[in-house]
Backbone as a printed PyTorch tensor [residue, N CA C, xyz], in Angstrom:
tensor([[[  8.1570, -17.3460, -15.2470],
         [  8.6570, -16.9480, -13.9570],
         [  9.8410, -15.9250, -14.2270]],

        [[ 10.3140, -15.8830, -15.4740],
         [ 11.5510, -15.0890, -15.8790],
         [ 10.8780, -13.7380, -15.9850]],

        [[  9.7080, -13.5650, -16.0430],
         [  8.8860, -12.2600, -16.0300],
         [  9.2420, -11.4740, -14.8950]],

        [[  9.3180, -12.1100, -13.7820],
         [  9.5580, -11.4350, -12.4000],
         [ 10.7560, -10.7990, -12.2260]],

        [[ 10.5980,  -9.4780, -11.6490],
         [ 11.7430,  -8.7250, -11.5490],
         [ 12.9840,  -9.7210, -10.7030]],

        [[ 14.1370,  -9.5940, -11.1290],
         [ 15.2910, -10.3320, -10.4090],
         [ 15.4270, -11.7420, -10.9640]],

        [[ 14.6380, -12.1030, -11.5770],
         [ 14.4380, -13.8600, -11.8210],
         [ 14.7430, -14.0300, -13.2200]],

        [[ 16.1420, -14.3210, -13.3920],
         [ 16.7600, -14.6360, -14.7670],
         [ 16.3300, -16.2120, -15.0860]],

        [[ 16.9810, -16.7730, -16.1810],
         [ 16.4930, -17.9400, -16.7610],
         [ 16.8560, -18.9810, -15.7220]],

        [[ 18.1020, -19.0760, -15.0820],
         [ 18.4440, -20.3020, -14.4190],
         [ 17.4610, -20.2380, -12.9230]],

        [[ 17.4160, -19.1160, -12.4280],
         [ 16.5230, -18.9580, -11.2930],
         [ 15.0340, -19.5550, -11.5100]],

        [[ 14.5080, -18.9950, -12.6810],
         [ 13.2950, -19.4430, -13.3720],
         [ 13.1190, -21.0580, -13.4610]],

        [[ 14.0870, -21.4460, -13.9730],
         [ 14.2810, -22.9890, -14.1420],
         [ 14.2150, -23.6770, -12.6890]],

        [[ 14.8520, -23.2320, -11.8510],
         [ 15.0820, -23.9980, -10.6860],
         [ 13.8280, -23.6520,  -9.9250]],

        [[ 13.1350, -22.4340,  -9.8230],
         [ 11.7760, -22.4720,  -9.2110],
         [ 10.6790, -23.2410, -10.0350]],

        [[ 10.6140, -23.2970, -11.2850],
         [  9.6710, -24.3500, -12.0260],
         [  9.7210, -25.6810, -11.6060]],

        [[ 11.0890, -26.3610, -11.6470],
         [ 11.3590, -27.5850, -11.1850],
         [ 11.1690, -27.9940,  -9.8590]],

        [[ 11.4550, -26.8720,  -8.6440],
         [ 10.9180, -27.1160,  -7.3880],
         [  9.4140, -27.2200,  -7.4090]],

        [[  8.6220, -26.2610,  -7.9370],
         [  7.0180, -26.4360,  -7.8540],
         [  6.4950, -27.6550,  -8.6150]],

        [[  7.2070, -28.0900,  -9.5770],
         [  6.8090, -29.4990, -10.3300],
         [  7.1530, -30.6090,  -9.4310]],

        [[  7.9740, -30.5720,  -8.2820],
         [  8.0440, -31.7410,  -7.5940],
         [  7.1390, -31.6180,  -6.3310]],

        [[  6.5900, -30.4140,  -6.0040],
         [  5.7330, -30.1980,  -4.7380],
         [  4.3700, -31.0040,  -5.0240]],

        [[  3.7900, -31.3500,  -4.0310],
         [  2.3960, -32.1240,  -4.2270],
         [  1.3900, -31.1080,  -4.7370]],

        [[  0.5180, -31.5340,  -5.5770],
         [ -0.4220, -30.5680,  -6.3000],
         [ -1.1540, -29.7710,  -5.4300]],

        [[ -1.4480, -30.2960,  -4.0260],
         [ -2.2270, -29.4350,  -3.2210],
         [ -1.5070, -28.3230,  -2.8570]],

        [[ -0.3520, -28.3000,  -2.6120],
         [  0.5770, -27.2360,  -2.1970],
         [  0.8880, -26.2890,  -3.6010]],

        [[  0.9350, -26.5630,  -4.7870],
         [  1.0070, -26.0420,  -5.8180],
         [ -0.2150, -25.0860,  -6.1310]],

        [[ -1.5680, -25.8210,  -5.6820],
         [ -2.9160, -25.0080,  -5.8000],
         [ -2.9370, -24.0410,  -4.8130]],

        [[ -2.3460, -24.4030,  -3.5850],
         [ -2.6100, -23.4220,  -2.3460],
         [ -1.6430, -22.1390,  -2.8720]],

        [[ -0.3580, -22.1540,  -3.5040],
         [  0.3240, -21.1580,  -3.7470],
         [ -0.3990, -20.3610,  -4.7850]],

        [[ -1.0200, -21.1670,  -5.8510],
         [ -1.7590, -20.4240,  -6.8760],
         [ -2.7820, -19.5880,  -6.3910]],

        [[ -3.4720, -20.2440,  -5.4320],
         [ -4.7540, -19.6900,  -4.6070],
         [ -4.3010, -18.3150,  -3.8850]],

        [[ -3.0810, -18.4570,  -3.2900],
         [ -2.8690, -17.3500,  -2.3050],
         [ -2.2820, -16.2880,  -3.3510]],

        [[ -1.7400, -16.3760,  -4.3220],
         [ -1.4610, -15.3700,  -5.4030],
         [ -2.5180, -14.7060,  -5.6800]],

        [[ -3.5440, -15.3890,  -6.3020],
         [ -4.8170, -15.0070,  -6.8850],
         [ -5.5790, -14.1220,  -5.9130]],

        [[ -5.6610, -14.6230,  -4.3260],
         [ -6.2170, -13.7410,  -3.5080],
         [ -5.6450, -12.4000,  -3.1270]],

        [[ -4.0510, -12.6270,  -3.1740],
         [ -3.2610, -11.3380,  -2.9700],
         [ -3.6160, -10.2390,  -3.9910]],

        [[ -3.6370, -10.7310,  -5.2020],
         [ -4.0420,  -9.8080,  -6.2480],
         [ -5.3410,  -9.1080,  -6.2070]],

        [[ -6.3190, -10.0440,  -5.7580],
         [ -7.8800,  -9.4900,  -5.4680],
         [ -8.0040,  -8.5680,  -4.4380]],

        [[ -7.1070,  -8.9450,  -3.2890],
         [ -7.3560,  -8.0890,  -2.0460],
         [ -6.5320,  -6.9520,  -1.9040]],

        [[ -5.4490,  -6.7590,  -2.4280],
         [ -4.4080,  -5.6170,  -2.2570],
         [ -4.8390,  -4.6600,  -3.4430]],

        [[ -4.8390,  -3.4850,  -2.6220],
         [ -4.9910,  -2.3950,  -3.5970],
         [ -4.1280,  -1.2840,  -3.2820]],

        [[ -4.7660,  -0.1980,  -3.7620],
         [ -3.7430,   0.9800,  -3.1390],
         [ -4.6840,   2.0790,  -2.0850]],

        [[ -3.7690,   2.6420,  -1.3040],
         [ -4.4450,   3.4300,  -0.2360],
         [ -4.8680,   4.4330,  -1.0890]],

        [[ -6.2710,   5.2000,  -0.6840],
         [ -6.7590,   6.2290,  -1.5410],
         [ -6.0470,   7.6070,  -0.8870]],

        [[ -5.4080,   7.6560,   0.2970],
         [ -4.7070,   8.6780,   0.5440],
         [ -3.2060,   8.7320,   0.1080]],

        [[ -2.3730,   7.8940,   0.3060],
         [ -1.0480,   7.9190,  -0.1900],
         [ -0.6130,   6.9340,  -1.2680]],

        [[ -1.5510,   6.1390,  -1.7750],
         [ -1.1500,   5.3030,  -2.6920],
         [ -0.0650,   4.0800,  -2.4620]],

        [[  0.1590,   3.7710,  -1.0970],
         [  0.8200,   2.7170,  -0.7470],
         [  0.0730,   1.4070,  -0.9710]],

        [[  0.5890,   0.3260,  -1.1170],
         [ -0.1770,  -0.8080,  -1.2760],
         [ -1.0740,  -1.1440,   0.2390]],

        [[ -2.1000,  -1.6440,   0.1340],
         [ -2.9090,  -1.8470,   1.1920],
         [ -4.1690,  -2.6140,   1.0850]],

        [[ -4.4890,  -3.6990,   1.8190],
         [ -5.6980,  -4.3500,   2.0170],
         [ -6.8980,  -3.7310,   2.3310]],

        [[ -6.7690,  -2.5370,   2.7990],
         [ -7.7790,  -1.5240,   3.5550],
         [ -7.9040,  -0.4160,   2.3950]],

        [[ -9.1030,   0.4780,   2.5110],
         [ -9.0010,   1.8290,   1.6970],
         [ -8.1200,   2.6480,   1.9680]],

        [[ -7.7430,   2.7670,   3.3420],
         [ -6.8110,   3.6660,   3.9030],
         [ -5.6210,   2.7820,   4.5490]],

        [[ -4.4340,   2.9250,   4.1260],
         [ -3.4260,   2.2010,   4.7880],
         [ -2.9930,   2.3830,   6.2900]],

        [[ -2.4110,   1.3150,   6.6380],
         [ -2.1950,   1.2240,   8.3600],
         [ -1.2290,   2.5270,   8.4980]],

        [[ -0.3250,   2.9930,   7.9250],
         [  0.5260,   4.0400,   8.0910],
         [ -0.4100,   5.4210,   7.9780]],

        [[ -1.3310,   5.5410,   7.0280],
         [ -1.9940,   6.5950,   6.9750],
         [ -3.1510,   6.8520,   8.3000]],

        [[ -3.7730,   5.7060,   8.6390],
         [ -4.6260,   5.7040,   9.6630],
         [ -3.9100,   5.3560,  11.1830]],

        [[ -2.5790,   5.6150,  11.2100],
         [ -1.8460,   5.6980,  12.5600],
         [ -2.0130,   7.0760,  12.9960]],

        [[ -2.5900,   7.3170,  14.1160],
         [ -2.5730,   8.6330,  14.7660],
         [ -1.2610,   9.0010,  15.2490]],

        [[ -0.3110,   8.0670,  15.4570],
         [  0.9510,   8.6320,  16.2950],
         [  2.0580,   8.9090,  14.9380]],

        [[  1.4980,   9.0180,  13.8550],
         [  2.5310,   9.4990,  12.5780],
         [  2.4250,  11.0960,  12.6630]],

        [[  3.4000,  11.7270,  12.2720],
         [  3.4720,  13.0760,  12.1980],
         [  2.8440,  13.4190,  10.8290]],

        [[  1.8440,  14.2600,  10.9730],
         [  1.0360,  14.8330,   9.9500],
         [  1.6900,  15.9400,   9.2480]],

        [[  2.7790,  16.5590,   9.6970],
         [  3.3870,  17.5340,   9.2970],
         [  4.5640,  17.4080,   8.3600]],

        [[  4.8980,  16.2510,   7.8870],
         [  5.6920,  15.7840,   6.8800],
         [  5.2850,  14.8250,   5.9350]],

        [[  5.4060,  14.7820,   4.5400],
         [  5.2010,  13.6950,   3.9140],
         [  6.4830,  13.5210,   2.9860]],

        [[  6.6930,  12.1860,   3.0230],
         [  7.9020,  11.6680,   2.3100],
         [  7.1900,  11.1720,   0.9690]],

        [[  7.7320,  11.5890,  -0.0830],
         [  7.6860,  11.2430,  -1.4380],
         [  8.3640,   9.9440,  -1.9010]],

        [[  7.7950,   9.0300,  -2.3680],
         [  8.5980,   8.0290,  -3.0990],
         [  8.1800,   7.4180,  -4.3260]],

        [[  8.9610,   6.6400,  -4.8560],
         [  8.5720,   6.2220,  -6.2520],
         [  7.6800,   4.9760,  -6.1380]],

        [[  7.9660,   4.0190,  -5.3970],
         [  7.2260,   2.9850,  -5.1560],
         [  6.9700,   2.3010,  -3.7950]],

        [[  6.1670,   1.3240,  -3.7740],
         [  5.8620,   0.9350,  -2.2240],
         [  7.1630,   0.2070,  -1.7570]],

        [[  7.8380,  -0.3750,  -2.4640],
         [  9.2100,  -0.8070,  -1.9620],
         [ 10.0570,   0.1490,  -1.2870]],

        [[  9.8100,   1.3890,  -1.8450],
         [ 10.7380,   2.3740,  -1.1230],
         [ 10.1920,   2.6530,   0.3310]],

        [[  8.7710,   2.6810,   0.4980],
         [  8.2390,   2.9140,   1.8310],
         [  8.6630,   1.7000,   2.6560]],

        [[  8.5970,   0.5040,   2.2730],
         [  9.0140,  -0.6140,   2.9550],
         [ 10.5610,  -0.6720,   3.3010]],

        [[ 11.3810,  -0.1040,   2.7350],
         [ 12.8580,   0.3350,   2.9130],
         [ 12.9610,   1.4850,   3.8770]],

        [[ 12.1740,   2.2850,   3.8030],
         [ 12.3970,   3.6250,   4.6490],
         [ 11.6310,   3.2040,   6.2510]],

        [[ 10.6130,   2.2740,   6.1120],
         [ 10.1820,   1.9220,   7.4180],
         [ 11.0090,   1.0550,   8.0720]],

        [[ 11.8910,   0.2810,   7.5110],
         [ 12.7760,  -0.6960,   8.1100],
         [ 13.8470,   0.2280,   8.9850]],

        [[ 14.1790,   1.4100,   8.6200],
         [ 15.1070,   2.1570,   9.2920],
         [ 14.5630,   2.7060,  10.7730]],

        [[ 13.2560,   2.8070,  10.6860],
         [ 12.3980,   3.2560,  12.1020],
         [ 12.8120,   4.7290,  12.6690]],

        [[ 13.4740,   5.2990,  11.2920],
         [ 13.8250,   6.7210,  11.7820],
         [ 12.6000,   7.8160,  11.2700]],

        [[ 12.1540,   7.5860,  10.2820],
         [ 10.8690,   8.5030,   9.8920],
         [  9.6940,   8.1030,  10.5350]],

        [[  9.1690,   9.1190,  10.5840],
         [  7.7240,   9.0540,  11.6960],
         [  6.6060,   9.6360,  10.8000]],

        [[  6.7980,  10.1580,   9.7550],
         [  5.6100,  11.1020,   9.0450],
         [  4.8400,   9.9540,   8.1300]],

        [[  4.1720,  10.8160,   7.2150],
         [  3.4820,  10.1180,   6.3130],
         [  4.1210,   9.8720,   4.9130]],

        [[  3.5530,   9.2150,   4.0350],
         [  4.1430,   8.8860,   2.8550],
         [  3.1530,   9.3560,   1.4880]],

        [[  3.7790,   9.4210,   0.3170],
         [  2.8820,   9.6420,  -0.8950],
         [  3.9660,   8.6670,  -2.0130]],

        [[  3.0340,   7.8120,  -2.5230],
         [  4.0230,   6.9820,  -3.5150],
         [  3.5200,   7.4440,  -4.9660]],

        [[  4.3660,   7.9300,  -5.7220],
         [  4.0620,   8.1780,  -7.0490],
         [  3.6840,   7.1590,  -7.9880]],

        [[  3.9090,   5.9910,  -7.6740],
         [  3.7270,   4.7930,  -8.6120],
         [  4.8770,   4.6960, -10.0400]],

        [[  5.8730,   5.4170,  -9.5170],
         [  6.9580,   5.2080, -10.6280],
         [  7.5560,   6.4190, -10.8060]],

        [[  8.5660,   6.7560, -11.6610],
         [  9.3740,   7.8480, -12.1650],
         [  9.0950,   8.2770, -13.5560]],

        [[  9.3170,   9.6700, -13.6920],
         [  8.9520,  10.0450, -15.0940],
         [ 10.0070,   9.5550, -16.0270]],

        [[  9.5030,   8.8670, -17.0290],
         [ 10.7580,   8.3540, -17.9970],
         [ 10.1200,   8.1130, -19.4290]],

        [[ 10.3920,   9.4600, -20.1030],
         [  9.5380,   9.4640, -21.4870],
         [ 10.0750,   8.5330, -22.4890]],

        [[ 11.0430,   7.9060, -22.3510],
         [ 11.5010,   6.6180, -23.0160],
         [ 10.4290,   5.5960, -22.7530]],

        [[ 10.0170,   5.3410, -21.7230],
         [  9.1750,   4.4030, -21.3320],
         [  7.8920,   4.7070, -21.5750]],

        [[  7.5660,   6.0380, -21.9330],
         [  6.1650,   6.5310, -21.9160],
         [  5.5200,   6.7370, -20.7130]],

        [[  6.2940,   7.0640, -19.7860],
         [  5.8670,   7.4560, -18.4330],
         [  5.8810,   8.6710, -18.1740]],

        [[  5.0850,   9.8850, -18.1480],
         [  4.9760,  11.1070, -17.9800],
         [  4.1950,  11.3570, -16.7070]],

        [[  4.3610,  12.6420, -16.0000],
         [  3.5520,  13.0330, -14.9210],
         [  2.1480,  12.5780, -14.6300]],

        [[  1.5150,  12.3400, -16.1170],
         [  0.0500,  12.0420, -15.8180],
         [ -0.1250,  10.4660, -15.4540]],

        [[  0.9010,   9.5970, -15.8720],
         [  0.6780,   8.3250, -15.4330],
         [  1.0040,   8.1410, -13.8620]],

        [[  1.5070,   9.3600, -13.0860],
         [  1.7700,   8.8750, -11.7810],
         [  0.9200,   9.7670, -10.9900]],

        [[  0.9990,   9.5370,  -9.6730],
         [  0.0050,  10.2180,  -8.5770],
         [  0.3600,  11.7040,  -8.4840]],

        [[  0.9140,  12.4190,  -9.5910],
         [  1.5550,  13.6590,  -9.2230],
         [  0.3400,  14.6630,  -8.8760]],

        [[ -0.6160,  14.5520,  -9.5350],
         [ -1.9570,  15.4550,  -9.1350],
         [ -2.5200,  15.3870,  -7.8970]],

        [[ -2.8900,  13.9900,  -7.6180],
         [ -3.2460,  14.0150,  -6.2070],
         [ -2.4020,  14.3400,  -5.0740]],

        [[ -1.0100,  14.2400,  -5.3710],
         [ -0.1030,  14.8440,  -4.4120],
         [ -0.0580,  16.3940,  -4.3080]],

        [[ -0.1860,  16.8530,  -5.3600],
         [ -0.3510,  18.4780,  -5.4430],
         [ -1.6770,  18.8500,  -4.6590]],

        [[ -2.7630,  18.2650,  -4.7770],
         [ -3.9630,  18.6180,  -4.1990],
         [ -3.8210,  18.2380,  -2.4290]],

        [[ -3.2350,  17.2580,  -2.3240],
         [ -2.9110,  16.5890,  -0.9610],
         [ -1.9300,  17.8190,  -0.0410]],

        [[ -1.1340,  18.1650,  -0.7860],
         [ -0.1080,  19.0970,  -0.1590],
         [ -0.6650,  20.5000,  -0.1570]],

        [[ -1.4070,  21.1800,  -1.0590],
         [ -2.1390,  22.2100,  -1.0830],
         [ -3.2580,  22.3760,  -0.0480]],

        [[ -3.9440,  21.2070,   0.1350],
         [ -4.9900,  21.0680,   1.1110],
         [ -4.5740,  21.0400,   2.6920]],

        [[ -3.6870,  19.9810,   2.9540],
         [ -3.2570,  19.6730,   4.1420],
         [ -2.1690,  20.5070,   4.7060]],

        [[ -1.3800,  21.3420,   3.8030],
         [ -0.3270,  22.1060,   4.1170],
         [  0.6010,  21.5640,   5.1290]],

        [[  1.4520,  20.7310,   4.9350],
         [  2.4230,  19.9300,   5.7390],
         [  3.6760,  20.9410,   5.7900]],

        [[  4.3810,  21.0030,   6.6920],
         [  5.4110,  21.8440,   7.1970],
         [  6.6840,  21.4470,   6.1410]],

        [[  6.8930,  20.0210,   5.6330],
         [  7.7070,  19.7860,   4.8880],
         [  7.3800,  18.6900,   4.0760]],

        [[  7.7800,  18.4440,   2.7450],
         [  7.7540,  17.2110,   1.9730],
         [  9.2680,  16.8340,   1.7340]],

        [[  9.3410,  15.4880,   1.9970],
         [ 10.7340,  15.1850,   1.7190],
         [ 10.8470,  14.2110,   0.2790]],

        [[ 11.5630,  14.7440,  -0.7350],
         [ 11.6840,  13.6530,  -1.9400],
         [ 12.7210,  12.6960,  -1.5210]],

        [[ 12.0920,  11.5510,  -1.5230],
         [ 13.0640,  10.2570,  -1.4990],
         [ 13.0060,   9.3670,  -2.6210]],

        [[ 13.5890,   9.9060,  -3.6620],
         [ 13.4020,   9.1580,  -4.8940],
         [ 14.8270,   8.7790,  -5.2690]],

        [[ 15.1070,   7.6420,  -5.9330],
         [ 16.4680,   7.0730,  -6.0820],
         [ 17.1420,   7.9940,  -6.9890]],

        [[ 18.2420,   8.4080,  -7.0950],
         [ 19.0500,   9.2380,  -7.9130],
         [ 19.5720,   8.8610,  -9.2300]],

        [[ 18.4770,   8.3150,  -9.9380],
         [ 19.0020,   8.0200, -11.1920],
         [ 18.6700,   9.0450, -12.1610]],

        [[ 18.7840,   8.9260, -13.5190],
         [ 18.5000,   9.9820, -14.2660],
         [ 16.9830,  10.4070, -14.1530]],

        [[ 16.0280,   9.4760, -14.2090],
         [ 14.6440,   9.4720, -14.2450],
         [ 14.2850,   9.8820, -12.8470]],

        [[ 14.8860,   9.4080, -11.8760],
         [ 14.6580,   9.9600, -10.5390],
         [ 14.8840,  11.3980, -10.2110]],

        [[ 15.9200,  11.8750, -10.9920],
         [ 16.2120,  13.2200, -10.8960],
         [ 15.2010,  14.1210, -11.4160]],

        [[ 14.8780,  13.7270, -12.6070],
         [ 13.8380,  14.3860, -13.2050],
         [ 12.6670,  14.5030, -12.6160]],

        [[ 12.2230,  13.4230, -12.0500],
         [ 11.0310,  13.4750, -11.1560],
         [ 11.2410,  14.4100,  -9.9990]],

        [[ 12.2460,  14.2480,  -9.3140],
         [ 12.6320,  15.0310,  -8.0700],
         [ 12.5170,  16.5660,  -8.5220]],

        [[ 13.0610,  16.8950,  -9.4980],
         [ 13.0650,  18.2690, -10.0580],
         [ 11.5460,  18.7090, -10.1730]],

        [[ 10.8620,  17.9300, -10.9970],
         [  9.4920,  18.2460, -11.4350],
         [  8.5330,  18.2320, -10.3640]],

        [[  8.6800,  17.2260,  -9.5180],
         [  7.7260,  17.3400,  -8.2800],
         [  8.0460,  18.5700,  -7.2500]],

        [[  9.3540,  18.7440,  -7.0690],
         [  9.7280,  19.7240,  -6.1870],
         [  9.3610,  21.2330,  -6.6120]],

        [[  9.2720,  21.5360,  -7.9350],
         [  8.9820,  22.6870,  -8.5940],
         [  7.4100,  23.0790,  -8.3850]],

        [[  6.6940,  22.0480,  -8.5250],
         [  5.2680,  22.0650,  -8.2240],
         [  4.7490,  22.2510,  -7.0240]],

        [[  5.5950,  21.7430,  -5.8250],
         [  5.2980,  21.6910,  -4.7180],
         [  5.6960,  22.8330,  -3.7750]],

        [[  6.8550,  23.8390,  -4.1500],
         [  7.5890,  24.7710,  -3.7270],
         [  6.5310,  25.8810,  -2.9800]],

        [[  5.6910,  26.1400,  -3.9770],
         [  4.5940,  27.4430,  -3.7900],
         [  4.0060,  27.0580,  -2.2280]],

        [[  3.8310,  25.6300,  -2.0900],
         [  2.8690,  25.2250,  -0.9000],
         [  3.5620,  24.9810,   0.4040]],

        [[  4.8880,  24.4320,   0.2250],
         [  5.5860,  23.9110,   1.8040],
         [  7.1480,  24.0630,   1.2630]],

        [[  8.0440,  23.6800,   2.4100],
         [  9.3760,  23.5160,   2.3880],
         [  9.4260,  22.1480,   1.7640]],

        [[ 10.4600,  22.0650,   0.6580],
         [ 10.6880,  21.0590,  -0.0720],
         [ 12.0160,  20.4860,   0.3390]],

        [[ 12.4830,  19.4200,   0.5470],
         [ 13.7180,  18.9330,   0.7860],
         [ 13.7700,  17.4810,   0.0470]],

        [[ 15.0490,  17.1010,  -0.0790],
         [ 15.3320,  15.7730,  -0.7730],
         [ 16.1510,  15.0710,   0.4630]],

        [[ 16.2410,  13.8270,   0.3280],
         [ 17.2900,  12.8950,   0.8900],
         [ 18.7100,  13.2220,   0.7130]],

        [[ 19.6560,  12.9680,   1.4470],
         [ 20.9560,  13.4890,   1.1130],
         [ 21.3500,  12.2390,   0.2260]],

        [[ 22.5650,  12.7310,  -0.3700],
         [ 23.2260,  11.4050,  -1.1910],
         [ 24.0240,  10.7620,  -0.5520]],

        [[ 23.6970,   9.5290,   0.2660],
         [ 24.4770,   8.6060,   0.6630],
         [ 24.0500,   7.3550,  -0.0860]],

        [[ 23.3510,   7.5400,  -1.1540],
         [ 22.9320,   6.1850,  -2.0150],
         [ 23.6800,   6.5230,  -3.2730]],

        [[ 24.0120,   5.5080,  -3.9580],
         [ 24.7800,   5.2960,  -5.0960],
         [ 23.7420,   5.8220,  -6.4510]],

        [[ 24.4890,   6.7490,  -7.2190],
         [ 23.6780,   7.0620,  -8.2780],
         [ 23.2130,   5.8560,  -9.1610]],

        [[ 22.3410,   5.8700,  -9.3900],
         [ 21.5080,   4.7600, -10.3530],
         [ 21.2720,   3.4840,  -9.3360]],

        [[ 21.1720,   3.6370,  -8.0000],
         [ 20.8250,   2.8320,  -7.1190],
         [ 19.5490,   2.7750,  -6.9090]],

        [[ 18.8690,   1.8560,  -6.2820],
         [ 17.3590,   1.8180,  -5.6140],
         [ 17.4800,   2.0430,  -4.2890]],

        [[ 16.4220,   2.5580,  -3.8240],
         [ 16.2240,   2.7520,  -2.4040],
         [ 15.9690,   1.2750,  -1.7120]],

        [[ 15.3510,   0.4210,  -2.3800],
         [ 14.9980,  -0.7570,  -1.7620],
         [ 16.2280,  -1.7820,  -1.4950]],

        [[ 17.1010,  -1.5140,  -2.0490],
         [ 18.4980,  -2.2020,  -1.8230],
         [ 19.4650,  -1.5840,  -1.0270]],

        [[ 19.2790,  -0.6160,  -0.5070],
         [ 20.0920,   0.2650,   0.3640],
         [ 20.0070,  -0.1890,   2.0020]],

        [[ 20.9980,  -0.2010,   2.4630],
         [ 20.7360,  -0.6760,   4.1470],
         [ 20.3110,   0.2110,   4.9260]],

        [[ 19.7770,  -0.1000,   6.0800],
         [ 18.9910,   0.5930,   6.9770],
         [ 19.8440,   2.0990,   7.4450]],

        [[ 21.2850,   1.6610,   7.5390],
         [ 21.9920,   2.8030,   7.9090],
         [ 22.2060,   4.0970,   7.0640]],

        [[ 22.5010,   3.5340,   5.7230],
         [ 22.5200,   4.4440,   4.7910],
         [ 21.2690,   5.2290,   4.6030]],

        [[ 20.2990,   4.4320,   4.7010],
         [ 18.9700,   5.2510,   4.5520],
         [ 18.6640,   6.1450,   5.5590]],

        [[ 19.0040,   5.6570,   6.8780],
         [ 18.6530,   6.6390,   7.8310],
         [ 19.5570,   7.9600,   8.0290]],

        [[ 20.8730,   7.6750,   7.3840],
         [ 22.0130,   8.8550,   7.4030],
         [ 21.3370,   9.7340,   6.1790]],

        [[ 20.7260,   9.1460,   5.0840],
         [ 20.3340,  10.0130,   3.8260],
         [ 19.2380,  10.8870,   4.3450]],

        [[ 18.3020,  10.2030,   5.1950],
         [ 17.2090,  10.9730,   5.6000],
         [ 17.6210,  12.0930,   6.6690]],

        [[ 18.3750,  11.8510,   7.4800],
         [ 19.0800,  12.8330,   8.4090],
         [ 19.7060,  14.1460,   7.6580]],

        [[ 20.4530,  13.8400,   6.5770],
         [ 21.1820,  14.8250,   5.9210],
         [ 20.5350,  15.2550,   4.6760]],

        [[ 19.2290,  15.3130,   4.6960],
         [ 18.2830,  15.9420,   3.6550],
         [ 18.5510,  17.5140,   3.6900]],

        [[ 18.1140,  18.0980,   2.3460],
         [ 18.5090,  19.4110,   2.3770],
         [ 17.2130,  20.1360,   1.4620]],

        [[ 16.9990,  21.2300,   1.5340],
         [ 16.0300,  21.9500,   0.7210],
         [ 16.4230,  22.1400,  -0.7790]],

        [[ 15.5550,  22.0540,  -1.5840],
         [ 15.7670,  22.2170,  -3.0350],
         [ 16.1970,  23.8450,  -3.3350]],

        [[ 16.9830,  23.7770,  -4.0900],
         [ 17.4140,  25.3440,  -4.4640],
         [ 16.4440,  25.9480,  -5.3450]]])
């Protein structure tokens, strides 16, 4: 369990001991639920957000604004932005950020499907909502340059701490960051 994000040795030990104390049927139900979730949850074929359907609920929603696409690193960022109830457009999940040290280049991300999507759908604006780490900045600049020929490219404002992750920001900070976005130079 220590391999799970945010779970250190002490938490892993507490979880393991708790599971060992539970009835076998409960443990089996938990294990089966995890296996089923892994089998049933995939990626939306349009935006690459997690989904149990071929097209996610957000992409299927006719009341969402088709003229804006918010680009995020992963599904946790979609969940964080949705909690603000401020953004009404569609999303595109890159599946990570460019990180040469970790062997992650644009080819490992959903950059090419994004470029195709933007060139075909021609949204009025794409919003880059990627955490402002070194890798996030690299990804933002790279994706922004690719999309500029097709549409207006903006990025969320810096109300977030550098090196922080969107998923940990509170709703007010995220809402202000969305409101204060600006066009890339």
